[in-house]
C-alpha positions, 0 to 999 in steps of 0.5 A, a space after each residue: 510494494 507498489 501495485 498497479 491495479 492489475 491482477 496479472 501483477 500477482 500471477 506468480 506471487 507466493 502468497 495464497 490466493 494471489 493469482 486469483 486476485 484474493 490478496 487479503 493475506 498478501 496485504 496483511 503481511 505487506 504494506 502496499 501503495 497505489 498511486 493515482 491522479 485524484 481525478 481518476 477512479 481506482 479499479 474496483 478490486 483495488 478498493 477491496 485491497 488493503 492498500 494505501 491510496 496516494 492521490 496526486 493532483 495533475 494541476 497542483 504538483 506543488 502538493 506532491 511533497 505532502 503525498 510523499 510525507 503520507 507515504 513515509 508516515 504510513 511506511 514508518 507506522 507499518 514498520 513500527 507495528 512489524 518490529 514491535 515487541 512485548 519484551 521490556 528492555 532495561 538499560 
């Protein structure tokens, strides 16, 4: 999920506490990302959320591919944890 940093974004969200801005349970269950320019500060409540902040540079856009790589790496790690099993499979 990509968050915009606005609480209204979660008004009708199904997780407990989302409408009030208490999104700890939500972001434990869902990987979320917040994209911003590195010269801008994120909103205070985004700092409290468990989201991956992706920083883009306005003046060095050739570094965007590194940010994209960080996005995919974080998503792959989250999916690996979500699909992990303690069962041992034999082939």
